[in-house]
N, C-alpha and C positions, 0 to 999 in steps of 0.2 A: 328331467327325470323321465325315463322311458315308460310308456304305458304298458299295461298288461299284454295288449295285443302285440306291441313291438317286441317285448321280451319273448313271447310265444313264437313270433315270426323268426326272431334271431335263433331260437332253439331249433326250430324246424329247418332253417337254412343250414345251420351248423351240422345237424344230423345228416342232412342230405349230402353235404360236402364231405363229411367223414365217410359216409357209405360209398360215395363215388371214389374217394381216394383209396379206400380199402379194396374196392373192386379192381381198380387200376393196378394196385400193388400185387394183388393175387394173380392178375393176368400177366404181369411183366416180370416180377422178381423170380419166381420158380424156374421159368425157362432159362433165364440168364444164369442162375446158379447151376442148373443142370448142364448147360453148355460149358461153363467154366470147369465144372467137375469132370466132364468128359474130356475136355481139352487138356487140362493140366493134370490134376489128380485130386481126389476128394480130401486127402490129408493137407495138401497145399492150400486149397480153398478154405478149409476149416482153420488152418493156421493163420491165414490172412484175416479172416473174419474175427477170430479171437484177438489177434494183434491190433485190430482197429477198434473193437468194442471195449477192451479193457481200458485204454487211455481215455476213450470217450466217457465211460462210466466213472472213472476217477475224476475227470473234469466236471461232470455234471453233479456227482454226489460227494464232492470234496468236503462240504460241511458235515454231512452225515457220517462220512468215514472218520473225520477228525473227532467228532463227538463220540463215536463208538470206541476209538482208540483211547480217548481221554477217560471214558468209563472203565475200560479194561485196565489202564494203568492205575486208576484209582483203586480198583479191587486188589491189584497186586500189592500196592503200597499198604493196604489195610492188613494184610496177612502178616 
């Protein structure tokens, strides 16, 4: 069982790691997206991003989406 100090140290290290990752992503991603938008077109970049995010979201939230559809079908059958 971790001690209170070890849990606090883990929390501090995780917070520092996430702050560092956030800083890196804020420094790297916007210039890349700007370069892609200038090179290709903003609509194409948006289409690619949406085309990648929708399958990822369906994969990650598959259980929640199925539960929402089941509730929706249940409401329709009750009418």
